[in-house]
C-alpha positions as CSV (number, residue, x, y, z in Angstrom):
1,M,80.1,70.5,23.3
2,R,77.6,73.3,22.9
3,K,76.6,71.9,19.5
4,L,75.9,68.5,21.0
5,A,73.7,70.0,23.6
6,V,71.7,72.0,21.0
7,L,71.2,68.8,19.0
8,C,69.9,66.9,22.0
9,V,67.5,69.7,22.8
10,A,66.2,69.7,19.2
11,L,65.6,66.0,19.2
12,L,63.8,66.1,22.5
13,G,61.6,68.9,21.3
14,S,60.6,67.0,18.1
15,V,59.7,63.9,20.1
16,L,57.5,65.9,22.3
17,L,55.7,67.5,19.4
18,V,55.1,64.2,17.7
19,S,53.6,62.6,20.9
20,C,51.3,65.6,21.4
21,G,50.0,65.4,17.8
22,S,49.2,61.7,18.1
23,D,47.3,62.2,21.4
24,E,45.1,64.9,19.9
25,G,44.2,62.7,16.9
26,G,43.4,59.6,19.0
27,S,41.9,60.8,22.3
28,G,39.3,63.0,20.8
29,G,36.5,62.2,18.4
30,A,37.0,61.2,14.8
31,P,39.4,63.0,12.6
32,Y,38.2,66.0,10.7
33,R,37.0,65.3,7.1
34,P,37.1,68.3,4.8
35,D,34.5,66.9,2.3
36,M,31.8,66.4,5.0
37,G,32.6,69.5,7.1
38,T,32.0,67.6,10.3
39,A,33.6,64.8,12.2
40,A,32.5,61.3,11.2
41,P,30.8,59.4,14.0
42,A,32.8,56.9,15.8
43,I,31.9,53.2,15.3
44,S,32.4,50.7,18.0
45,P,34.7,47.8,17.1
46,G,32.2,45.3,18.5
47,L,29.4,46.6,16.3
48,R,31.7,46.6,13.3
49,E,32.5,42.8,13.8
50,Q,28.8,41.9,14.2
51,A,27.6,43.7,11.1
52,P,27.3,41.4,8.0
53,S,29.7,42.1,5.2
54,P,28.7,42.1,1.6
55,S,30.8,39.0,0.9
56,D,28.8,37.1,3.5
57,S,25.4,38.0,2.3
58,A,26.1,37.6,-1.4
59,P,26.0,33.8,-1.6
60,D,22.6,33.6,0.2
61,D,21.2,35.9,-2.5
62,T,22.7,34.1,-5.5
63,V,22.3,30.4,-4.5
64,E,19.1,28.9,-5.7
65,R,17.4,26.5,-3.3
66,K,16.8,23.0,-4.7
67,E,14.0,20.9,-3.2
68,V,12.7,17.4,-3.9
69,I,9.0,17.3,-3.5
70,T,7.2,14.0,-2.8
71,G,3.7,13.2,-1.6
72,S,0.6,11.1,-1.7
73,V,-3.1,11.8,-2.3
74,D,-6.1,9.6,-1.4
75,I,-9.3,10.0,-3.4
76,T,-12.7,8.3,-3.3
77,S,-14.8,8.0,-6.4
78,D,-17.8,6.0,-7.5
79,D,-15.8,4.8,-10.6
80,P,-12.1,4.7,-9.7
81,V,-11.1,3.5,-13.2
82,A,-12.7,6.4,-14.9
83,A,-11.3,8.8,-12.2
84,A,-7.8,7.4,-13.0
85,G,-8.3,8.4,-16.6
86,R,-9.3,12.0,-15.6
87,V,-6.2,12.2,-13.4
88,A,-4.0,11.1,-16.4
89,D,-5.5,13.9,-18.5
90,Q,-4.7,16.5,-15.8
91,V,-1.1,15.2,-15.6
92,R,-0.7,15.6,-19.4
93,A,-2.2,19.1,-19.1
94,V,0.5,20.3,-16.8
95,D,3.3,18.7,-19.0
96,G,3.9,15.9,-16.5
97,R,4.3,12.2,-17.0
98,I,2.9,8.9,-15.5
99,D,5.6,6.5,-14.2
100,S,3.1,3.7,-13.2
101,R,-0.6,3.0,-13.4
102,T,-2.5,0.1,-11.8
103,E,-6.3,-0.4,-12.2
104,Q,-8.5,-3.0,-10.5
105,P,-12.1,-3.3,-11.9
106,D,-15.0,-4.3,-9.8
107,T,-15.4,-8.0,-9.3
108,D,-17.3,-10.3,-7.0
109,D,-14.3,-10.7,-4.7
110,T,-12.6,-7.3,-4.9
111,D,-13.6,-3.6,-5.0
112,P,-12.6,-1.3,-7.8
113,S,-9.4,0.7,-7.2
114,A,-6.7,2.5,-9.1
115,T,-3.2,3.7,-8.2
116,L,-1.0,6.1,-10.2
117,T,2.6,7.4,-9.7
118,V,2.8,10.7,-11.5
119,R,5.6,13.3,-12.0
120,V,4.5,16.9,-12.3
121,P,6.5,20.1,-12.5
122,A,7.5,21.3,-9.1
123,D,6.2,24.8,-9.5
124,R,2.8,23.4,-10.5
125,T,2.4,20.8,-7.7
126,D,0.1,22.8,-5.5
127,A,-2.2,23.8,-8.4
128,F,-2.3,20.2,-9.6
129,V,-3.2,18.8,-6.1
130,D,-6.0,21.5,-5.8
131,G,-7.3,20.4,-9.2
132,L,-7.8,16.8,-8.0
133,G,-10.9,17.9,-6.2
134,G,-12.8,17.7,-9.5
135,V,-11.9,14.0,-9.9
136,G,-13.4,12.8,-6.6
137,E,-13.4,13.5,-2.9
138,V,-9.9,14.1,-1.7
139,T,-9.6,12.4,1.7
140,R,-5.9,12.8,2.5
141,V,-3.0,14.9,1.1
142,S,0.6,14.5,2.3
143,T,3.6,16.3,0.8
144,N,7.2,16.6,1.8
145,R,9.9,19.0,0.7
146,D,13.5,17.9,1.0
147,D,16.2,20.5,0.6
148,V,19.1,19.1,-1.5
149,T,20.9,22.4,-2.2
150,M,24.1,21.3,-0.3
151,Q,24.1,17.9,-2.0
152,W,23.7,19.5,-5.5
153,E,26.5,22.0,-4.8
154,D,28.8,19.3,-3.6
155,L,28.2,17.3,-6.7
156,D,28.7,20.4,-8.9
157,A,32.1,21.2,-7.2
158,R,33.4,17.7,-7.5
159,I,32.3,17.6,-11.2
160,K,34.1,20.9,-11.9
161,A,37.3,19.7,-10.2
162,L,37.2,16.3,-12.0
163,Q,36.6,18.1,-15.3
164,A,39.6,20.3,-14.8
165,S,41.7,17.3,-14.0
166,V,40.5,15.5,-17.1
167,D,41.4,18.5,-19.2
168,R,44.9,18.6,-17.8
169,L,45.4,14.9,-18.3
170,R,44.3,15.2,-22.0
171,A,46.8,18.1,-22.5
172,L,49.5,15.9,-20.8
173,I,48.7,13.0,-23.2
174,A,49.0,15.4,-26.2
175,T,52.4,16.5,-25.1
176,A,53.8,13.2,-23.7
177,S,57.4,12.6,-24.6
178,S,57.7,8.9,-23.7
179,T,55.5,5.8,-23.8
180,A,55.6,5.3,-20.1
181,D,54.3,8.8,-19.4
182,L,51.6,8.3,-22.1
183,I,50.4,5.0,-20.5
184,D,50.3,6.5,-17.0
185,A,48.4,9.5,-18.2
186,E,45.9,7.4,-20.1
187,E,45.3,5.2,-17.0
188,A,44.7,8.2,-14.8
189,L,42.4,9.7,-17.4
190,G,40.3,6.6,-17.6
191,S,39.8,6.5,-13.8
192,R,39.0,10.2,-13.6
193,Q,36.6,10.0,-16.6
194,G,34.7,7.2,-15.1
195,E,34.2,9.0,-11.8
196,L,33.3,12.1,-13.7
197,D,30.6,10.3,-15.6
198,S,29.2,8.8,-12.4
199,L,28.9,12.1,-10.7
200,T,27.4,13.7,-13.8
201,A,24.7,11.0,-13.9
202,Q,23.9,11.6,-10.2
203,Q,23.6,15.3,-10.8
204,R,21.2,14.7,-13.7
205,R,19.1,12.4,-11.6
206,L,19.0,14.9,-8.8
207,D,18.0,17.7,-11.3
208,D,15.1,15.5,-12.5
209,Q,13.9,14.9,-9.0
210,V,14.1,18.7,-8.3
211,A,12.3,19.6,-11.6
212,L,9.5,17.1,-11.3
213,S,7.7,16.3,-8.0
214,T,6.6,12.7,-7.4
215,L,3.0,12.0,-6.3
216,T,1.3,8.7,-5.5
217,I,-2.4,8.9,-6.1
218,S,-4.7,6.2,-4.7
219,I,-8.3,6.1,-5.9
220,T,-10.9,3.8,-4.2
221,A,-14.6,3.4,-4.1
222,P,-16.5,4.9,-1.2
223,D,-17.3,2.5,1.6
224,N,-21.1,2.0,1.8
225,G,-21.0,0.0,5.0
226,S,-22.3,-3.2,3.5
227,G,-19.0,-5.1,3.7
228,G,-18.6,-5.3,7.4
229,D,-22.2,-5.7,8.6
230,G,-24.3,-8.9,8.5
231,P,-27.7,-9.5,7.0
232,D,-30.4,-7.3,8.4
233,T,-33.5,-9.5,7.9
234,F,-34.3,-13.2,8.0
235,L,-34.6,-13.3,4.2
236,D,-31.3,-11.7,3.8
237,G,-29.8,-14.3,6.1
238,V,-31.3,-17.2,4.1
239,V,-30.0,-15.6,0.9
240,A,-26.6,-15.2,2.4
241,G,-26.5,-18.8,3.6
242,W,-27.7,-20.1,0.2
243,N,-25.0,-18.1,-1.5
244,S,-22.3,-19.4,0.9
245,L,-23.5,-23.0,0.2
246,I,-23.3,-22.4,-3.5
247,D,-19.8,-21.0,-3.1
248,W,-18.8,-24.0,-1.0
249,L,-20.1,-26.4,-3.5
250,Q,-18.3,-24.6,-6.3
251,D,-15.1,-24.7,-4.3
252,A,-15.7,-28.4,-3.6
253,I,-16.3,-29.2,-7.3
254,V,-13.1,-27.3,-8.2
255,F,-11.2,-29.2,-5.6
256,V,-12.5,-32.6,-6.9
257,G,-11.7,-31.5,-10.4
258,R,-8.1,-30.7,-9.4
259,A,-7.8,-34.0,-7.4
260,I,-9.0,-36.3,-10.3
261,P,-5.7,-36.1,-12.2
262,W,-3.8,-36.9,-9.0
263,L,-6.0,-39.9,-8.3
264,G,-5.4,-41.2,-11.8
265,F,-1.7,-40.7,-11.4
266,L,-1.8,-42.6,-8.1
267,A,-3.8,-45.4,-9.7
268,V,-1.2,-45.8,-12.4
269,L,1.5,-45.9,-9.8
270,G,-0.4,-48.6,-7.9
271,A,-0.8,-50.8,-11.0
272,L,2.9,-50.5,-11.9
273,W,3.8,-51.4,-8.3
274,W,1.5,-54.5,-8.4
275,L,3.0,-55.6,-11.7
276,V,6.6,-55.2,-10.6
277,R,5.8,-57.2,-7.4
278,R,4.3,-60.0,-9.4
279,L,7.3,-60.2,-11.7
280,V,9.7,-60.2,-8.8
281,R,7.9,-62.9,-6.8
282,G,7.3,-65.2,-9.8
283,P,4.5,-67.8,-10.3
284,R,2.9,-69.2,-7.1
285,P,3.6,-72.9,-6.3
286,A,0.8,-75.5,-6.7
287,A,-1.0,-76.3,-3.5
288,H,-1.4,-79.8,-2.1
289,R,-4.6,-81.4,-3.6
290,P,-6.9,-83.5,-1.4
291,A,-7.4,-87.2,-2.0
292,A,-10.9,-86.7,-3.2
293,R,-9.7,-84.5,-6.1
294,I,-7.1,-87.2,-7.1
295,E,-9.7,-89.9,-7.2
296,N,-12.0,-87.6,-9.2
297,S,-9.2,-87.1,-11.8
298,T,-8.8,-90.9,-12.2
299,T,-12.5,-91.6,-12.5
300,P,-13.9,-89.9,-15.6
301,G,-17.5,-88.7,-15.6
302,K,-17.7,-87.9,-11.9
303,T,-17.6,-84.5,-10.3
304,A,-15.7,-83.4,-7.3
305,P,-18.6,-83.5,-4.9
306,D,-19.4,-87.2,-5.9
307,A,-15.8,-88.2,-5.3
308,A,-15.9,-86.4,-2.0
309,D,-19.1,-88.3,-1.1
310,K,-17.5,-91.6,-2.1
311,A,-14.4,-90.8,-0.1
312,T,-16.7,-90.0,2.8
313,T,-18.6,-93.3,2.4
314,V,-15.4,-95.2,2.1
315,E,-13.8,-93.7,5.1
316,E,-16.8,-93.8,7.4
317,P,-16.6,-97.6,8.0
318,E,-13.0,-97.3,9.0
319,T,-13.9,-95.0,11.9
320,T,-16.5,-97.5,13.2
321,G,-13.9,-99.9,14.5
322,G,-14.6,-103.7,14.4
323,S,-18.1,-103.6,12.7
324,G,-16.5,-102.2,9.6
325,A,-13.8,-104.8,9.4
326,A,-16.5,-107.6,9.7
327,D,-18.5,-106.2,6.9
328,R,-15.5,-106.1,4.6
329,G,-14.7,-109.7,5.5
330,A,-18.2,-110.8,4.6
331,R,-18.1,-109.0,1.3
332,D,-14.7,-110.7,0.5
333,D,-16.2,-114.2,1.2
334,Q,-19.1,-113.6,-1.1
335,T,-16.8,-112.6,-3.9
336,E,-14.7,-115.8,-3.5
337,Q,-17.6,-118.2,-3.9
338,P,-18.2,-119.5,-7.4
């Protein structure tokens, strides 16, 4: 019994000593560090959570920003076509390229102009734009920088994952034990390889857009103010009116020249229609001929007017009534006498 009491007292004393040691180490300052000779300063847990860790700051330092630069530049020059040639020389000087080039020379109806779509290295874009001041007067400059870092990283991660999958499928095809497994692996490999090629092409295109900025350069002639104002003097008005008349006559001649073939075509159609109508209707029936023409045909040597006169002289006594009948009777008596 006495041994049990001694054991309980010993256990209680050890518990008390351990609790006292833990209180001294936690309630005071920082624990003693022999190498420093002094106690380390205490750090608040809140400040420790807010401080950036090396793992968080490392990606920001290692990831390279990728930007797509686009813009447009407006230039005025006395000779836009020659200015376009000088712009092309500057593009070749910075190891760029020209995607499109359009030139419009000076004519009576249009003013000279030129438009170029150029690709220059992204790191030389600002210097190239500054050098355009020697070509002509730069009237407007507009540039835009689009950050595509996240898009490029997403494509890169998907490409790496698909490449690993393709490699595993190729290894599976090499060790396939049955024809069914080989066919399934080849079908999966074809699908993954097509998707991998598509993503790789997208990444190459994005790399090209990042490496070379795209600029649209428009070159026009300066506006001298003569296009929108009318004539200043009476003589200028007369000249302008004469020129407008000449232009109208030229347009009318051109219109007539274009209309002549159509008129000939319509005339041919009209002749064909008339011919078809004649063939369909057939020959016209003979009209009723008057008595004078019949008499003229039976009496040779007399013309139609004479026969008509005779018919008139013969028919007139009949319209006179009884006097005509008496005369005919007298003429008949005279012919009967010997």
